C-alpha positions in Angstrom: -24.2 -1.7 1.4 -23.6 -0.4 4.9 -26.3 2.3 5.8 -24.6 5.8 4.8 -25.3 9.3 5.4 -27.5 11.2 3.0 -27.4 15.9 2.6 -30.7 16.9 2.3 -31.1 19.0 -0.6 -33.5 21.5 -1.5 -33.4 21.1 -5.6 -36.6 21.1 -7.2 -37.5 17.3 -7.7 -35.6 15.8 -5.1 -36.8 13.2 -3.0 -35.0 11.2 0.2 -34.4 7.9 -0.6 -36.5 5.5 0.8 -34.5 3.7 3.1 -33.3 7.1 5.2 -34.6 8.7 7.8 -34.4 12.5 8.5 -32.4 13.4 12.3 -31.6 17.0 11.6 -33.6 19.5 13.6 -36.0 19.2 15.2 -36.6 15.7 15.0 -36.3 13.7 18.3 -32.4 12.7 16.7 -31.4 16.5 16.0 -28.1 17.7 17.5 -29.1 19.8 20.7 -25.3 22.0 19.9 -25.2 24.2 17.4 -22.1 26.5 16.1 -22.3 30.3 15.6 -18.6 31.6 14.6 -16.6 29.9 17.2 -19.4 29.8 20.2 -21.4 26.6 21.2 -25.2 27.3 21.7 -27.4 24.6 23.2 -31.1 24.7 23.1 -32.3 25.7 26.4 -36.1 25.6 25.0 -37.4 22.8 27.1 -36.7 25.2 29.8 -39.8 27.6 30.2 -38.5 30.2 32.1 -35.9 30.5 29.1 -36.5 33.4 27.2 -33.9 32.9 24.0 -34.3 29.1 23.0 -30.3 28.6 22.5 -28.4 29.8 25.2 -24.2 30.4 25.2 -22.4 27.1 26.3 -18.8 27.9 25.1 -16.6 28.3 22.8 -15.7 25.8 20.5 -15.6 24.4 16.9 -17.3 21.9 15.2 -15.8 18.4 16.1 -16.3 19.9 20.4 -19.9 20.1 18.8 -20.1 16.3 17.3 -18.2 15.3 20.3 -20.9 16.9 23.1 -23.5 15.1 20.7 -22.1 11.5 21.2 -21.3 12.1 25.1 -25.2 12.8 25.0 -25.2 8.8 24.6 -23.2 8.1 27.4 -24.9 8.5 31.1 -23.5 11.0 33.1 -24.1 11.8 36.7 -25.2 15.2 37.8 -21.4 15.6 39.7 -19.8 15.2 36.3 -21.8 17.2 34.5 -23.7 19.7 36.5 -25.1 21.7 33.9 -29.2 21.3 33.6 -29.4 21.8 29.6 -26.8 18.7 29.1 -28.9 16.8 32.0 -32.3 17.4 30.1 -30.7 16.1 26.5 -28.7 13.5 28.6 -31.6 12.0 30.0 -33.4 12.5 26.0 -31.0 10.6 24.6 -30.3 8.2 26.6 -34.1 6.8 26.6 -34.0 6.7 22.8 -34.4 3.7 21.0 -31.4 3.5 18.7 -32.7 0.3 16.2 -35.3 2.4 15.0 -32.0 4.0 12.8 -30.4 0.0 12.0 -29.4 -0.3 8.4 -31.2 3.0 7.4 -29.8 6.2 5.5 -29.7 9.3 7.6 -30.2 12.5 5.9 -29.7 16.0 7.5 -28.7 18.9 5.7 -25.0 19.0 6.8 -22.4 19.1 3.8 -20.6 15.8 3.6 -17.2 17.5 2.2 -16.2 20.8 1.7 -14.9 22.5 -1.3 -11.4 21.0 -0.9 -12.9 17.2 -1.1 -12.4 16.9 2.8 -15.2 15.0 4.9 -17.0 16.8 7.9 -18.4 15.1 10.8 -21.6 15.5 11.7 -24.2 14.1 14.4 -25.6 11.8 12.0 -22.0 9.7 11.5 -22.5 9.1 15.4 -26.1 7.7 15.2 -24.6 5.6 12.4 -22.1 4.3 13.9 -23.7 3.6 17.2 -26.9 2.3 15.6 -24.8 -0.1 13.3 -22.5 -0.9 15.6 -19.8 0.5 13.3 -16.6 2.4 13.7 -16.8 6.4 13.3 -13.8 5.9 10.7 -15.9 3.6 8.8 -18.7 5.7 8.3 -16.8 8.1 7.1 -15.0 5.8 4.3 -18.3 4.9 3.5 -19.7 8.8 3.0 -16.7 10.1 0.8 -16.6 7.5 -1.6 -20.8 7.6 -2.2 -20.1 12.0 -1.8 -17.5 10.6 -5.1 -19.7 9.1 -7.0 -22.5 11.3 -6.5 -20.5 13.8 -8.4 -18.9 12.0 -11.0 -23.0 12.2 -11.9 
């Protein structure tokens, strides 16, 4: 079976599967971008002079956050990015060893499907894709299949 995304739960007695690695915030795999309404914020806590940990980045949506996260795994010259927060996180993610995640299920708090059973992509999908040489669509289909099995139980 292909590795998949697992949604962590706060229910009493819940235990994360043994083959799963938590990749949410504040782990080294966590997405430094977050969405509040239609505004994207970036984690700027690494800058000591920054008063607020989260600073405004751009107007956008969930898909933009996933795209930004995926971009962090490719080296971008400063001439292209030109923003210190992006450059900091780009350097961070370039140095990560994705083989640590190979073959592992990845857990985060994001919902897998919405109330209409539409798939909701998250940064863990990017990690699954990159660490296991999978197409994002393959990751999506595997997660939907598993979520439907869980709903039947």
